[in-house]
C-alpha positions as CSV (number, residue, x, y, z in Angstrom):
1,A,0.6,-0.3,11.4
2,A,1.5,-2.4,8.4
3,V,1.7,-6.1,8.8
4,K,3.8,-8.4,6.6
5,A,2.2,-11.7,5.4
6,R,3.5,-14.5,3.3
7,I,0.9,-16.7,1.7
8,F,1.8,-19.5,-0.7
9,G,5.3,-18.1,-0.7
10,L,4.2,-14.7,-2.0
11,P,4.7,-11.4,0.0
12,F,1.8,-9.2,1.0
13,V,1.2,-6.2,3.2
14,A,-2.0,-5.8,5.3
15,F,-3.1,-2.5,6.8
16,R,-6.2,-0.6,7.8
17,G,-7.6,2.4,5.9
18,A,-8.7,5.6,7.6
19,D,-12.2,4.1,8.0
20,G,-10.8,1.0,9.8
21,Q,-11.3,-1.3,6.9
22,A,-8.6,-4.0,6.3
23,H,-6.7,-3.9,3.0
24,V,-4.2,-6.3,1.5
25,L,-1.7,-5.3,-1.3
26,A,1.3,-6.9,-2.9
27,D,4.3,-6.0,-0.7
28,T,6.4,-4.6,-3.5
29,C,6.4,-0.9,-4.5
30,V,6.2,-0.4,-8.2
31,H,8.7,2.5,-8.1
32,R,11.9,0.8,-6.9
33,G,10.7,-2.5,-5.5
34,G,10.7,-1.5,-1.8
35,A,9.0,-3.6,0.7
36,L,5.8,-1.8,1.6
37,H,5.4,-3.5,5.0
38,K,8.5,-1.6,6.1
39,G,6.7,1.7,5.4
40,R,4.1,3.3,7.5
41,V,0.4,4.0,7.3
42,V,-0.4,7.6,6.6
43,D,-4.1,8.8,6.7
44,G,-5.2,5.2,5.8
45,R,-2.7,4.7,3.0
46,I,0.5,2.7,3.0
47,A,3.7,4.7,2.3
48,C,6.8,3.1,0.8
49,P,9.8,3.5,3.1
50,Y,12.1,4.6,0.3
51,H,10.6,7.5,-1.6
52,G,7.2,7.9,0.2
53,W,4.9,6.8,-2.6
54,Q,1.5,6.3,-1.0
55,F,-1.0,3.6,-2.0
56,D,-4.7,3.4,-1.0
57,G,-6.6,0.2,-0.3
58,T,-7.3,-0.4,-4.0
59,G,-3.5,-0.3,-4.8
60,R,-3.8,3.0,-6.6
61,C,-0.9,5.5,-6.0
62,T,-2.4,8.6,-4.5
63,L,0.8,10.6,-3.8
64,I,4.3,10.8,-5.2
65,P,6.0,13.3,-2.9
66,S,8.8,14.3,-5.3
67,L,6.1,15.5,-7.8
68,G,4.2,17.5,-5.3
69,A,0.7,17.2,-3.9
70,D,-1.1,18.5,-7.0
71,A,0.7,16.4,-9.5
72,A,-1.1,14.0,-11.9
73,I,-0.3,10.4,-10.9
74,P,0.4,8.0,-13.8
75,A,-2.3,5.3,-14.1
76,R,0.4,2.6,-14.1
77,A,1.5,3.6,-10.7
78,K,-0.4,0.9,-8.8
79,V,0.2,-2.3,-6.9
80,D,-2.0,-5.4,-6.9
81,A,-4.8,-5.4,-4.4
82,Y,-6.7,-8.4,-3.0
83,P,-10.1,-8.9,-1.5
84,V,-10.3,-9.1,2.3
85,I,-12.8,-10.8,4.5
86,E,-12.5,-10.5,8.3
87,R,-14.0,-13.2,10.5
88,Y,-14.0,-14.2,14.1
89,G,-12.7,-10.8,15.3
């Protein structure tokens, strides 16, 4: 599940990848500005609730559904990713 977080007034989304590792990204999709925390986690990637763009834990877009599974993803299709350290369970 995706979790919304606001730190220093800025919106973030936290989720776990397929391997269970925690990831934190900016909460705004680069396509149309959708709130990623309202999306769902699909195979360890966060999917935007509007058009289904999927982002991995590094913020790189891995799927644009309207282009098809084999389409080349533009390098600029990414969101900011932040380092995560888990402590105390």
